[in-house]
Every structure is written in C-alpha cells, then in structure tokens.
C-alpha positions as CSV (number, residue, x, y, z in Angstrom):
1,M,46.0,-41.9,-36.5
2,S,48.8,-39.4,-37.0
3,P,48.3,-35.7,-36.5
4,T,48.8,-35.0,-40.2
5,S,46.2,-37.6,-41.6
6,E,42.7,-36.4,-42.5
7,P,39.7,-37.8,-40.6
8,R,37.7,-40.5,-42.4
9,S,34.5,-39.4,-44.1
10,P,31.4,-41.3,-43.1
11,H,31.0,-43.1,-46.5
12,W,29.2,-46.0,-44.8
13,L,26.5,-43.6,-43.5
14,L,25.9,-42.2,-47.0
15,I,25.7,-45.8,-48.4
16,A,23.3,-46.9,-45.7
17,I,21.0,-43.9,-46.4
18,G,21.2,-44.6,-50.1
19,F,20.1,-48.2,-49.6
20,C,17.2,-47.1,-47.3
21,V,16.0,-44.7,-49.9
22,L,16.3,-47.3,-52.7
23,W,14.4,-49.9,-50.5
24,V,11.5,-47.4,-49.9
25,V,11.3,-46.7,-53.6
26,L,11.3,-50.3,-54.6
27,L,8.7,-51.2,-52.0
28,S,6.4,-48.4,-53.2
29,I,6.7,-49.7,-56.8
30,F,7.0,-53.4,-56.4
31,G,5.5,-53.8,-52.9
32,P,2.8,-56.3,-51.9
33,G,0.2,-54.3,-53.8
34,P,-3.2,-52.9,-52.8
35,S,-5.0,-54.4,-49.8
36,A,-8.7,-55.1,-49.5
37,P,-10.9,-52.0,-49.2
38,R,-12.3,-51.1,-45.8
39,L,-16.0,-51.2,-46.8
40,D,-17.3,-51.8,-43.3
41,S,-17.1,-48.0,-42.5
42,G,-19.9,-47.4,-45.0
43,G,-20.4,-44.4,-47.1
44,S,-21.4,-40.8,-46.3
45,G,-25.0,-41.3,-47.4
46,Q,-24.6,-38.1,-49.3
47,P,-26.3,-37.8,-52.7
48,A,-24.0,-38.2,-55.6
49,D,-23.6,-35.3,-58.0
50,F,-25.2,-36.6,-61.2
51,A,-24.9,-33.2,-62.9
52,W,-21.1,-33.7,-63.0
53,K,-19.8,-32.9,-66.5
54,M,-17.0,-34.9,-67.9
55,L,-15.4,-35.7,-71.3
56,D,-15.5,-39.1,-72.9
57,L,-12.3,-40.4,-74.6
58,Q,-13.2,-38.5,-77.8
59,D,-13.4,-35.2,-75.9
60,R,-17.2,-35.1,-76.2
61,P,-19.3,-33.9,-73.2
62,A,-20.6,-36.6,-71.0
63,S,-22.4,-36.6,-67.6
64,L,-22.7,-38.9,-64.7
65,A,-26.5,-38.5,-65.1
66,A,-26.3,-41.3,-67.7
67,Y,-25.9,-43.8,-64.8
68,R,-28.7,-42.5,-62.6
69,G,-30.7,-45.4,-61.1
70,K,-27.8,-47.9,-61.4
71,T,-25.3,-49.1,-58.9
72,V,-22.1,-47.1,-59.8
73,F,-18.6,-48.1,-59.0
74,L,-16.8,-44.7,-59.5
75,N,-13.0,-44.6,-59.5
76,I,-11.1,-41.3,-59.7
77,W,-7.6,-41.9,-60.9
78,A,-4.7,-40.6,-63.1
79,T,-2.1,-42.2,-65.4
80,W,0.8,-40.5,-63.4
81,C,-0.4,-42.1,-60.1
82,P,1.3,-45.4,-59.3
83,P,-1.3,-46.5,-56.7
84,C,-4.0,-45.8,-59.2
85,I,-2.3,-48.0,-61.8
86,A,-1.7,-50.7,-59.2
87,E,-5.4,-51.1,-58.4
88,M,-6.7,-50.8,-62.0
89,P,-6.4,-54.5,-62.9
90,S,-8.5,-55.5,-59.8
91,I,-11.2,-53.0,-60.9
92,A,-11.1,-54.7,-64.4
93,R,-11.4,-58.1,-62.8
94,L,-14.4,-56.9,-60.7
95,A,-16.1,-55.5,-63.8
96,E,-15.7,-59.0,-65.4
97,E,-17.0,-60.8,-62.3
98,P,-19.6,-63.4,-63.5
99,R,-21.8,-62.9,-60.4
100,L,-22.2,-59.2,-61.3
101,K,-23.1,-59.8,-64.9
102,D,-26.8,-59.1,-65.8
103,R,-27.0,-56.6,-63.0
104,S,-27.5,-52.9,-63.3
105,I,-23.9,-52.0,-62.2
106,A,-21.7,-49.5,-64.0
107,F,-18.0,-49.3,-63.7
108,V,-16.9,-45.7,-64.3
109,C,-13.3,-44.5,-64.2
110,V,-12.7,-40.8,-64.3
111,S,-9.1,-39.6,-65.0
112,V,-7.9,-36.2,-63.7
113,D,-5.1,-36.1,-66.3
114,D,-4.5,-32.9,-68.3
115,T,-5.4,-34.4,-71.7
116,T,-7.6,-37.2,-73.0
117,D,-4.7,-38.2,-75.3
118,I,-2.7,-39.3,-72.2
119,V,-5.6,-41.5,-71.1
120,R,-6.2,-43.0,-74.5
121,S,-2.5,-43.8,-74.8
122,F,-2.5,-45.5,-71.4
123,L,-5.5,-47.6,-72.3
124,Q,-4.2,-48.7,-75.7
125,G,-4.0,-52.5,-75.9
126,R,-6.2,-52.9,-72.8
127,S,-9.7,-54.3,-73.2
128,W,-11.1,-53.4,-69.8
129,K,-14.9,-53.4,-69.5
130,M,-15.1,-50.0,-67.7
131,D,-16.4,-46.7,-69.0
132,F,-13.5,-44.1,-69.0
133,F,-13.9,-40.4,-68.8
134,R,-11.7,-37.4,-68.0
135,S,-12.4,-34.4,-65.8
136,Q,-10.4,-31.9,-63.9
137,D,-13.3,-30.4,-62.1
138,L,-14.5,-32.7,-59.3
139,P,-17.8,-31.9,-57.6
140,G,-17.5,-31.3,-53.9
141,V,-19.0,-34.6,-52.9
142,F,-16.2,-36.4,-54.8
143,Q,-13.3,-34.3,-53.7
144,T,-10.7,-36.1,-51.5
145,A,-7.3,-35.5,-50.0
146,G,-5.8,-37.8,-52.7
147,I,-6.3,-40.4,-55.5
148,P,-7.1,-43.0,-56.2
149,A,-10.5,-42.4,-54.7
150,T,-13.4,-44.8,-55.2
151,F,-17.1,-44.2,-54.5
152,I,-19.8,-46.8,-54.6
153,I,-23.1,-45.2,-55.4
154,G,-26.4,-47.1,-54.8
155,P,-29.3,-47.0,-57.2
156,D,-30.9,-44.5,-54.8
157,G,-28.2,-42.0,-55.8
158,R,-26.5,-42.0,-52.5
159,I,-22.9,-42.8,-51.7
160,A,-22.9,-46.2,-50.0
161,A,-19.2,-46.7,-49.6
162,S,-16.0,-44.8,-50.3
163,E,-12.2,-45.4,-50.1
164,V,-9.2,-43.1,-50.7
165,G,-6.1,-45.0,-51.6
166,S,-5.3,-48.1,-53.6
167,A,-7.2,-51.2,-52.9
168,S,-7.8,-54.7,-54.3
169,W,-11.3,-54.3,-55.5
170,D,-12.2,-57.8,-56.8
171,G,-12.6,-59.5,-53.3
172,P,-15.7,-61.0,-51.9
173,E,-16.6,-58.0,-49.7
174,T,-16.9,-55.7,-52.7
175,I,-18.8,-58.3,-54.8
176,A,-21.2,-58.8,-51.9
177,L,-21.8,-55.0,-51.5
178,L,-22.4,-54.6,-55.2
179,E,-24.8,-57.5,-55.3
180,K,-26.7,-56.2,-52.3
181,L,-27.0,-52.6,-53.8
182,S,-28.0,-54.0,-57.1
183,A,-30.8,-56.2,-55.5
184,E,-32.0,-53.1,-53.5
185,G,-32.1,-51.2,-56.8
186,A,-34.3,-53.8,-58.4
187,R,-36.8,-53.3,-55.6
188,L,-36.9,-49.5,-55.9
189,P,-40.0,-48.0,-57.6
190,E,-39.3,-46.8,-61.1
191,K,-39.0,-43.0,-61.2
192,K,-39.8,-40.9,-64.2
193,L,-37.0,-38.6,-65.2
194,D,-38.0,-35.0,-66.0
C-alpha cells in the first residue's frame, strides 16, 4: 500500500452484519414455528376473574362470566403480534378436535388490539370455531410480561395451566388436559348462580 492510498473500509464486516440481521428476521418470521406448551408446570390455581368485561366483535359488552362452570381455553393475543398469529391455527385445530366435541369446553380468544375493526378484518375469511372478543383492560390474574398468553381454566373456576409465548396447542398433552378437566367438571356438583 502506498502512503497516498486510502485505507480500505470494512465493507465485508457491514455485509456480514447485514446478513446476520436478515437471518434473524427470517427465522423469526419463517422459523420452525411454535413448540408444544409446557403444561407440566401446572397453573397458579388462582381463581379466574369471571367479572372481566370485554367487547364482542360488534362492540357490545360481554363478560367471561358467560363461561363459568366450563373448561375455558383462554388466549390473549393481538393482530400485530407475529407469535400470536403463528399459534392461532393450532388453537383453531384444537377447537375442532373430535375428542373434545360434546364436552363443555370453550375456546375464548381476547385481542388487545386498539379497535374491533382490526380484529374483524383479520378474521375475515377464516371460519375458526373460537369465540373472539377484544379488551385492553386485563384483570390482574391474566396480566403477563408478554403475549400471546394462554390460560386454561378448569370448571371449578381456577387456572389449571398457563403459558406465555407461542405454542403448538393441538398436541396430545393439551387434548389430554382438556379432557381431564372436562371430566372433572362433569363430576362437580351443580351450583346455583345468584
């Protein structure tokens, strides 16, 4: 190198960093997908907040109280959340699982999006068998560090399992847990609601 020539810029370093960033982005979007949930840790056993007020997809008031006494698969999600969208088809398949038909199990998906229009637009053309709502006020028992967040509530009204993060929900572990909770619910004495 002559004393008058300029030093070479590290273009190769910038290109390598660019490829690494691109690789991470591609893996997060098109990666292997959600894994099976870790249901063996169990739930908190805390009572669910059935007084939680939500809006249905017509912006009418709704409440989790409509599901009291059932096994509830509760998913908190948003249309702007890629992991939420990634796990949604597995929840739809779980809701269609033949072994769970004729059982008292509700699949409730609550979006934290700003408007119901966004949720309706996202669901257009999808015939998923879940009940969809929207709420930006999460009760303390359902607040987590992130979404998606899923809570499985037993017919006794207590949280039997929970998971924060994307998961593949239509596996045998989840089906077995929902069957077990549903069978336990069938043995509970009927309570009169005040």
